[in-house]
KOLLUM-82225 format. One line per 10 residues: number of its first residue (from 0); their letters; for each residue z, y negated, x of C-alpha. Coordinates in steps of 0.05 Angstrom, whole numbers, plus 32768, in hexadecimal, padded with zeros to 4 digits. Each point is the difference from the previous one (the first is absolute). Layout:
REM KOLLUM-82225
NUM> A> Z:Y:X  ...
***
This chain:
REM KOLLUM-82225
0> XXXXXXXXXX> 8207:796E:78CE  8032:8023:7FCA  8010:8041:8008  7FD5:8021:7FCB  7FC0:7FE0:8027  801A:8019:8041  7FFF:8046:7FF2  7FBE:7FF9:7FD7  7FE7:7FE4:803F  8017:803A:802A
10> XXXXXXXXXX> 7FDD:8032:7FD4  7FBF:7FD3:8001  7FFF:7FFD:804D  800F:804E:8000  8040:7FFB:802B  8021:8036:7FD9  7FC1:8032:8010  8009:7FE7:8048  804A:800E:7FFF  7FF6:8047:7FE1
20> XXXXXXXXXX> 7FBE:8013:802E  8027:7FE4:8041  8040:802C:7FED  7FCF:8040:7FF3  7FE3:7FF6:8045  8035:7FEC:8026  8026:8043:7FEA  7FC3:8028:8011  8000:7FE1:8046  804A:8007:800D
30> XXXXXXXXXX> 7FF7:804D:7FE5  7FC8:8012:8028  801B:7FD7:8044  8040:802B:7FF7  7FDE:803D:8000  7FC7:7FEE:8039  8031:7FD5:8035  802F:803F:800E  7FBE:801E:8014  7FF1:7FD5:8037
40> XXXXXXXXXX> 8047:7FFF:8011  8013:7FB0:7FF6  8043:7FE8:7FFE  8027:7FFD:7FB8  8001:7FB3:8004  7FB9:7FFA:7FFF  7FFE:8014:7FB8  803B:7FD3:7FF3  7FD5:7FCA:801D  7FC5:8018:7FD3
50> XXXXXXXXXX> 802A:7FFB:7FC5  801B:7FBC:800A  7FBD:7FE2:800A  7FE9:8021:7FC2  8039:7FE5:7FD8  7FF9:7FB8:8020  7FB1:8009:7FF3  8013:8007:7FB8  8015:7FB9:7FE9  7FC2:7FE9:802A
60> XXXXXXXXXX> 7FD6:8028:7FDA  801C:7FDF:7FBD  7FEF:7FB8:801D  7FBA:8012:8011  7FF5:801A:7FBF  801F:7FBE:7FDE  7FDB:7FD2:802F  7FB9:8027:7FFA  7FD2:8021:7FCF  7FC9:802D:7FFE
70> XXXXXXXXXX> 7FC7:7FE2:7FE1  7FB7:8018:8000  7FEF:7FD6:8032  8038:801C:802B  8048:7FF0:800F  8011:7FBA:7FF3  8040:7FD7:8006  8018:7FED:7FBE  7FF9:7FB8:7FFE  7FB7:8010:800B
80> XXXXXXXXXX> 7FFD:8025:7FBB  803A:7FE5:7FD9  7FF2:7FC1:7FDE  804A:7FFA:7FE3  8021:7FD1:8029  8046:8019:7FE8  7FFE:8037:802B  801F:7FFB:8044  7FCC:8006:802B  8002:801F:804B
90> XXXXXXXXXX> 7FDD:7FD5:8030  7FDA:8026:8039  8029:7FDA:8039  8046:801A:7FDC  7FE0:8049:7FF5  7FEE:8004:8046  8040:7FEA:801A  8027:802C:7FD2  7FDA:803E:8018  8002:7FED:8049
100> XXXXXXXXXX> 8052:7FFB:7FF9  7FFE:8048:7FDC  7FD3:801C:8038  8026:7FE0:803B  8048:801B:7FDC  7FDF:8047:7FFA  7FEA:7FFF:8044  8041:7FE0:8014  8024:803B:7FDF  7FD2:802E:8020
110> XXXXXXXXXX> 8013:7FE5:8046  8041:8005:7FF1  8005:8049:7FED  7FD9:8006:8047  8034:7FDC:8021  8038:8023:7FE1  7FDC:8046:800C  7FF6:7FEF:8049  804A:7FE8:800C  8023:8039:7FDD
120> XXXXXXXXXX> 7FD4:8030:802D  8010:7FD9:803A  804F:8001:7FF2  7FF6:804D:7FEB  8013:7FF3:7FB3  7FC3:8024:7FF4  7FD1:8032:8024  7FB6:7FF2:8010  7FCC:8028:7FDE  8010:804A:8018
130> XXXXXXXXXX> 7FCF:8021:8030  7FCE:8033:7FE6  8022:8038:802E  8048:7FF1:7FEF  802E:802E:7FD8  804A:8007:7FEE  8020:8046:7FF3  8032:7FFC:7FCF  803D:802D:7FF9  7FED:8048:7FE7
140> XXXXXXXXXX> 802B:800B:7FC2  802C:8037:8009  7FF4:8036:7FCD  8035:8031:801D  8043:8011:7FED  8042:8000:802C  8026:7FD1:8030  7FDA:7FE3:803B  7FB4:800F:7FE4  7FF9:7FB5:8000
150> XXXXXXXXXX> 8003:7FFF:8048  7FC4:803A:8000  7FD3:7FD8:7FD2  800C:7FC3:8024  7FF3:8021:8045  7FC4:801E:7FE9  7FE6:7FBA:7FEA  8013:7FE2:8044  7FE2:802F:802D  7FC0:7FFA:7FD4
160> XXXXXXXXXX> 8002:7FB2:800D  8009:8008:804A  7FC7:802B:8003  7FD8:7FCF:7FE1  8014:7FC8:802C  7FED:8024:803F  7FB4:7FF0:7FE5  7FED:7FBD:8028  7FDC:7FE1:7FCA  8027:800F:7FC0
170> XXXXXXXXXX> 8037:7FCE:7FF0  803E:8026:7FE6  8038:7FE0:7FE1  8046:800C:801E  8031:8030:7FE3  8038:7FC9:7FF0  7FCC:7FD8:7FDC  7FDF:803E:7FDB  8042:801C:7FEC  8017:7FC4:7FDD
180> XXXXXXXXXX> 7FD7:801B:7FC3  8027:8041:8003  8011:800F:7FB9  7FDE:7FC9:7FE1  7FC9:7FFD:7FCC  7FDE:7FCB:8019  7FB0:7FEC:7FF7  7FDB:801C:8042  7FD4:7FC0:7FFD  8045:7FDA:800E
190> XXXXXXXXXX> 800F:802D:8032  7FC0:7FF4:8020  800D:7FB4:7FFD  8042:8001:801D  7FF1:8031:803A  7FC0:7FE5:800E  7FDE:8041:8001  7FBF:8015:7FD7  8014:804F:7FEB  803F:801F:7FED
200> XXXXXXXXXX> 8014:8049:800A  8035:801B:7FD2  8015:8047:7FEE  8033:8030:7FF8  8027:8039:8023  801C:8041:7FDC  8029:8037:802A  8015:803C:7FE5  8018:8033:8030  7FCE:8005:8039
210> XXXXXXXXXX> 7FCF:7FE7:7FD7  7FE4:7FBD:7FF6  7FD4:7FD7:7FD8  7FE4:7FBB:8012  7FD3:7FDA:7FD0  7FDE:7FBA:8022  7FD1:7FD1:7FE6  7FDE:7FCA:801E  7FF6:7FB7:7FD6  7FD6:7FC0:800B
220> XXXXXXXXXX> 803B:7FCF:7FFB  7FCD:7FCC:7FED  7FE3:8021:7FC3  8031:8030:7FF2  7FCD:803A:8001  8015:8044:8019  7FCF:8017:8039  801A:8046:8015  8037:8032:7FEC  8015:8044:8019
230> XXXXXXXXXX> 8036:802F:7FF2  8019:8031:8036  802E:803E:7FFC  8015:8017:803E  8038:8025:8026  8030:7FD3:8022  7FE1:801B:8041  7FC2:7FE0:7FF1  8020:7FB9:7FF3  7FDE:7FDF:803F
240> XXXXXXXXXX> 7FC0:801A:7FEC  8006:7FE3:7FB8  8013:7FBC:801E  7FC2:8001:8032  7FD0:8014:7FC9  8015:7FC8:7FD1  7FFF:7FC3:8040  7FB5:801D:8010  7FEF:8002:7FB3  8019:7FB4:7FFD
250> XXXXXXXXXX> 7FDE:7FF0:8040  7FC0:8020:7FE6  7FFE:7FDB:7FBE  8013:7FBF:802A  7FC5:800A:8030  802A:7FF3:803C  7FF3:801D:8042  802B:8036:801F  800A:800D:8048  7FE0:8041:801B
260> XXXXXXXXXX> 7FD3:7FFE:7FC3  8036:8012:7FD3  800D:8044:8028  8045:7FF1:801D  8033:8006:7FC4  8021:7FBC:7FE9  803F:8029:7FF3  8016:8037:8034  801F:803E:7FEE  8046:7FE4:8022
270> XXXXXXXXXX> 8029:803C:7FF0  7FF7:8048:7FE1  8048:7FFE:7FE7  7FFF:7FE4:7FB9  8053:7FF6:7FFF  7FF3:7FD6:8042  7FCD:7FD5:7FDE  8033:7FF5:7FC8  8033:7FE8:8028  7FD8:7FD8:802A
280> XXXXXXXXXX> 7FEC:7FD6:7FBF  8046:7FF7:7FEF  8008:7FDF:8046  7FC6:7FD8:7FF0  801D:7FE4:7FC4  803F:7FF3:801E  7FE4:7FCF:8039  7FDB:7FE3:7FC3  8046:7FEB:7FDE  8016:7FE8:8043
290> XXXXXXXXXX> 804D:7FEA:8006  8036:803F:8005  7FCF:8030:7FE2  7FDD:8003:8051  803B:802D:800E  7FE0:802F:7FC8  7FC4:7FF9:801D  8010:8013:8042  801D:8040:7FE8  7FC7:8014:7FD7
300> XXXXXXXXXX> 7FD2:7FFE:803C  8031:8027:8025  7FFD:8036:7FD2  7FB5:7FF8:7FFA  8000:800E:804A  802F:803B:8001  7FCC:801E:7FD0  7FC4:7FF1:802B  8016:7FE5:8047  7FAB:7FF3:800A
310> XXXXXXXXXX> 7FFB:7FD2:7FC1  7FEC:7FC0:801E  800B:7FD0:7FC5  8047:8013:7FF8  800B:7FEC:8049  7FE0:7FBF:7FF9  8025:7FF0:7FBF  803F:8016:8022  7FEC:7FC9:803C  7FF4:7FCA:7FCC
320> XXXXXXXXXX> 803F:800E:7FDA  802D:8002:803F  7FE9:7FC0:801C  800A:7FDB:7FBA  804D:8018:7FFE  8018:7FD0:802C  7FDD:7FC3:7FDD  802C:8012:7FC4  803E:8007:8026  7FFD:804C:7FF4
330> XXXXXXXXXX> 8002:8014:804E  8005:7FE6:8041  7FC1:7FE5:8021  8000:8024:8043  800E:8048:7FE0  7FCD:7FF3:7FC7  7FC6:7FE6:802D  8008:803A:8028  8004:802F:7FC9  7FBC:7FD8:7FE2
340> XXXXXXXXXX> 7FD2:8007:8042  8016:8046:800B  7FE6:8013:7FBA  7FC7:7FD4:8004  7FEC:8016:803F  800A:804E:7FE4  7FCF:7FEC:7FC9  7FCA:7FE9:802D  8005:803B:802C  7FED:802B:7FC1
350> XXXXXXXXXX> 7FCF:7FD0:7FE0  7FE5:7FCB:8032  7FD3:7FDC:7FCA  803B:7FFB:7FCB  8007:7FB3:7FF4  8046:8003:7FDA  801B:801B:804B  7FDD:7FC8:8028  8022:7FD2:7FD4  8040:8017:8006
360> XXXXXXXXXX> 7FFF:8004:8048  7FE2:7FB9:8002  8040:7FE5:7FD7  802F:8020:8034  7FD7:7FE4:803A  8003:7FC1:7FDD  8047:7FFE:7FF2  8010:800D:804C  7FD0:7FC2:800C  7FC9:802C:801E
370> XXXXXXXXXX> 7FCF:7FD7:7FE0  7FC0:801C:802A  800A:8045:7FF2  8018:7FF2:7FB9  7FBB:7FD8:7FF6  7FDA:803A:8019  8022:8031:7FCF  7FF4:7FCC:7FC6  7FB6:7FFD:8010  8001:8045:8003
380> XXXXXXXXXX> 801F:800B:7FC2  7FD1:7FD1:7FDC  7FC7:801D:8020  800F:8044:7FDE  8015:7FDF:7FC1  7FE0:7FBA:7FF6  801D:7FF2:7FB6  804F:800A:800F  801F:7FC7:7FE3  8049:8018:8027
390> XXXXXXXXXX> 7FDA:8002:803F  7FE2:7FBB:7FF9  8044:7FE7:7FF2  8027:8018:8039  7FCB:7FEC:802D  7FFA:7FB8:7FE6  8050:7FFC:800B  7FFC:8012:8046  7FC9:7FD0:8006  8026:7FCF:7FE5
400> XXXXXXXXXX> 803A:800D:8035  7FCB:7FFC:8036  7FEB:7FB9:7FED  7FBC:8019:7FE8  8008:7FDA:7FC2  7FB7:7FF6:7FEF  7FF8:804D:800E  803F:8010:7FD0  7FE3:7FD9:7FC9  7FBD:8022:8004
410> XXXXXXXXXX> 8022:8041:8002  8033:7FF0:7FC5  7FCE:7FE4:7FD6  7FD9:8042:8005  8041:8029:7FEC  8005:7FCA:7FC2  7FB8:800F:7FEA  8013:8049:7FFC  8046:7FF6:7FE4  7FFE:7FC5:7FD5
420> XXXXXXXXXX> 8044:8014:7FDB  802A:800F:8038  8033:7FCD:8014  800B:8009:804D  7FB8:7FF3:8017  7FF8:7FC2:7FD9  8049:7FE5:8018  7FE8:8011:8043  7FBD:7FDE:7FF7  802A:7FBE:7FEB
430> XXXXXXXXXX> 8030:8007:803E  7FBD:8000:8029  7FDF:7FCA:7FE3  8042:7FD3:7FFF  8001:800E:8050  7FB9:7FE1:8009  8012:7FC5:7FD1  7FDE:8013:7FC9  802D:7FED:7FCF  7FE1:7FFC:7FC1
440> XXXXXXXXXX> 7FDA:8045:8009  804D:8021:8010  801D:7FE1:7FC7  7FCC:8018:7FCF  8009:8044:801E  8048:8001:7FFA  7FFE:7FE4:7FB5  7FD8:803C:7FED  8030:803B:8020  803B:7FD4:7FD9
450> XXXXXXXXXX> 7FD6:8000:7FC1  7FF1:8048:7FFF  8049:8017:8024  8033:7FC8:7FEE  8033:8028:8026  7FDB:8002:8043  8037:7FD5:801F  7FD6:8001:8041  7FC7:7FD6:7FE3  8033:7FD0:7FE2
460> XXXXXXXXXX> 8023:7FF4:8040  7FC2:7FF6:8028  7FE3:7FD1:7FC4  8046:7FD3:800E  7FE5:7FF8:804B  7FB5:7FF2:7FE6  8019:7FC8:7FCE  8030:7FE6:803E  7FC1:7FF9:802A  7FDA:7FDD:7FCC
470> XXXXXXXXXX> 803A:7FD1:7FF1  8008:8018:7FB5  804A:8004:8006  8014:800A:7FB3  7FCF:8039:7FFA  801F:8019:8042  8049:7FFF:7FED  7FEA:8022:7FBF  7FE3:8037:8023  8035:800A:8031
480> XXXXXXXXXX> 8032:8001:7FC7  7FD8:8036:7FDB  7FFF:802D:803F  804F:7FF5:8015  800F:8016:7FB5  7FD3:803F:8002  8023:8019:8040  804B:7FEA:7FE5  8005:7FCB:8033  801B:7FB9:7FED
490> XXXXXXXXXX> 7FC5:7FD5:7FEB  8027:7FBD:8012  7FF9:800F:804C  7FBE:800D:8004  7FF0:7FC3:7FD3  802B:7FDB:8030  7FD4:8011:803C  7FC9:7FEC:7FDC  8019:7FBF:7FE9  8015:7FF3:804B
500> XXXXXXXXXX> 7FB4:8007:8017  7FF5:7FCC:7FD3  8038:7FD1:800A  800F:7FFD:804A  8047:7FE2:7FF5  8014:8046:7FE2  7FE5:8029:803B  8041:8006:802E  8024:8017:7FC3  7FC7:8033:7FED
510> XXXXXXXXXX> 7FFE:8019:804D  8043:8017:7FFA  7FF3:8031:7FC6  7FCA:8018:8032  802B:8008:803A  8041:801B:7FDF  7FD3:8037:7FDD  800D:7FE6:7FBA  7FB3:8004:7FE7  7FFC:8043:7FE7
520> XXXXXXXXXX> 7FEA:804D:8012  7FBA:7FF0:7FF6  8008:7FC9:803A  8032:8026:803A  7FCC:8010:8031  7FFD:7FD2:8031  7FB6:7FF0:7FFA  800A:7FE5:7FBA  803D:7FDD:801C  7FD3:7FDE:8038
530> XXXXXXXXXX> 7FCE:7FF5:7FC8  802F:7FCD:7FD7  801C:7FE6:8041  7FC1:7FE7:800C  7FEB:7FED:7FB5  8042:7FD0:8003  7FE7:7FE1:8043  8035:8029:8034  7FC8:801B:802C  8032:8006:8037
540> XXXXXXXXXX> 802C:8031:7FD8  7FC0:8028:7FE9  7FEF:800C:8043  8040:8016:800F  8001:802F:7FCB  7FBB:801C:8009  801A:8010:804B  803E:8021:7FE4  7FD2:8029:7FCA  7FD5:801B:803F
550> XXXXXXXXXX> 8032:8017:802D  802A:8022:7FCC  7FC7:801C:7FCC  7FE9:8047:800D  7FB2:8013:8001  7FF7:800D:7FB5  8025:7FC7:7FE4  7FE1:7FD6:8036  7FBE:800D:7FE0  8013:7FFC:7FB2
560> XXXXXXXXXX> 8022:7FBA:800B  7FCF:7FE1:802D  7FCE:7FF7:7FCB  8023:7FB8:7FF4  7FF3:7FEF:804B  7FBB:7FDE:7FE9  801B:7FD8:7FCC  7FED:7FB0:8003  804A:7FF0:8006  7FFE:801D:8043
570> XXXXXXXXXX> 7FC2:7FD9:8017  8020:7FC6:8024  8029:802F:8028  7FC0:8029:801B  7FF9:7FDB:8044  8045:8007:8011  8008:802F:8038  803E:8023:7FDE  7FD3:8011:7FC5  7FC4:8013:8030
580> XXXXXXXXXX> 8032:802C:801F  8017:8025:7FBA  7FB7:800C:7FEF  7FEA:801C:8047  8039:8033:8000  7FE2:8019:7FBF  7FBB:8008:8015  7FE6:7FC5:7FD5  7FDD:7FBD:8015  801B:7FBF:7FF7
590> XXXXXXXXX> 7FCD:7FE8:7FCB  7FD5:801F:7FCE  7FC1:802C:801B  7FBF:7FE8:7FDF  7FDB:802A:7FD3  7FE7:8041:8025  7FAF:7FF2:800D  800E:7FB4:8003  8018:8007:8050
***
């Protein structure tokens, strides 16, 4: 067939018309779907898959238009109506095979998309469809002038967030994740997808002298529609009342049930002194920064307490800050824990239901290895504030030390769901999964942490260990070098340790690096030294180092360094009486405890 006859035949068989009609109808289908599908909260990949299937259908439609022709007798195959033998005929069998292959390809693509979506959800790369009763409180825009006003607007945001988190059937994205979007002009639908929430609350704070204006608006993150907005012009002395009004208005629009029929305030009048409140908010902001800023947090809380000795939240903040100081080598354990416990207990005498005070006290008791009483305090804190990702994370870390690994995973997964962008909960989740030998899940968790926080050194180190457990030594060495470089250690030394695990002939030389203390400041504690001894097959040396660690380490450090005791490298030593004696002295079991409720 020459080209002229071919194009004439295309025209005669209405292939051009079919192409135009298919394009128009496809465009309408996609436009309508892009409008309707979000209403039913379908994930983005559904529309993407529809577009691909429509695209695959285009050549099929052209083939059908060529092979069939509409006649007065109905739809007929071309070779039944065209006597011209020079025209290529599509037999029924070939046509059926082609259509079946196209349909199978489209179905396979759809299944691939479904599988990829499920895998992404399992690994945490994407979030599941948001619950109807879920919200993120974005940082209110600071419209005030003057130094330090950002702490005030951020503090107002956090107090509203914490008020909503008290509602049992409402999921509230945690501060760390919500504040990732501070100062960003981002599509709120993307915020909802990233944080796994259906609604977003945003607003602004403007303070002039003793007057404050707060605006807030509730948006459906799935559609971008504004559902509610309000402006409040009040005096600073009414700030807690405004926060309570906003929180209850949100609860009403989201149709969530409040305790005591809503008669009990979500935001209590914590202090009648606006200056004390402002100092408290500055202290909260410094706690969030961690590191050296914790010293400033302590001072701000103490100043707030000086202005109002009955300010329970300030006492709780002081307890939290003091407990954190030794974790960052800013104060001795014994002195800091004593100060933290005194502050937390003072807060509870002023407000027995203050969740932050129960958490602060639980952290102190946990650091002192008083696991039974710490558990009681954590559960009380979660009873009063079930949506606290911070409490869930701290509680999960204690459960890890206690050998309650399955319970720890359960609590940490809840923390990650509330705070998906915070690195620490997901890093800890990876550690817990690794201790359970669920290596693929653990690796996926740490990879997400590193993808979002490339300088999160602990995740690089832990990923190194996970790759060693799975005999992926090339990746283990890569991660080890990256981690060492980030903390100014010699990458060659830790790479030599990884290489020696893979090549037993090099282990004696590598073991000297450990025993002579040459593996860097991130591996100075005796538990990590014992860990590497075990990795290099020197279990006797590992047990001796653990014994020395137990005998020479004070309480707080014992807890902070004991998270490695459930690492798989120690599994071959658990039946040894020496290992069991160490665990017993810490009040820990010899083997992981089954999931609570399965016993």
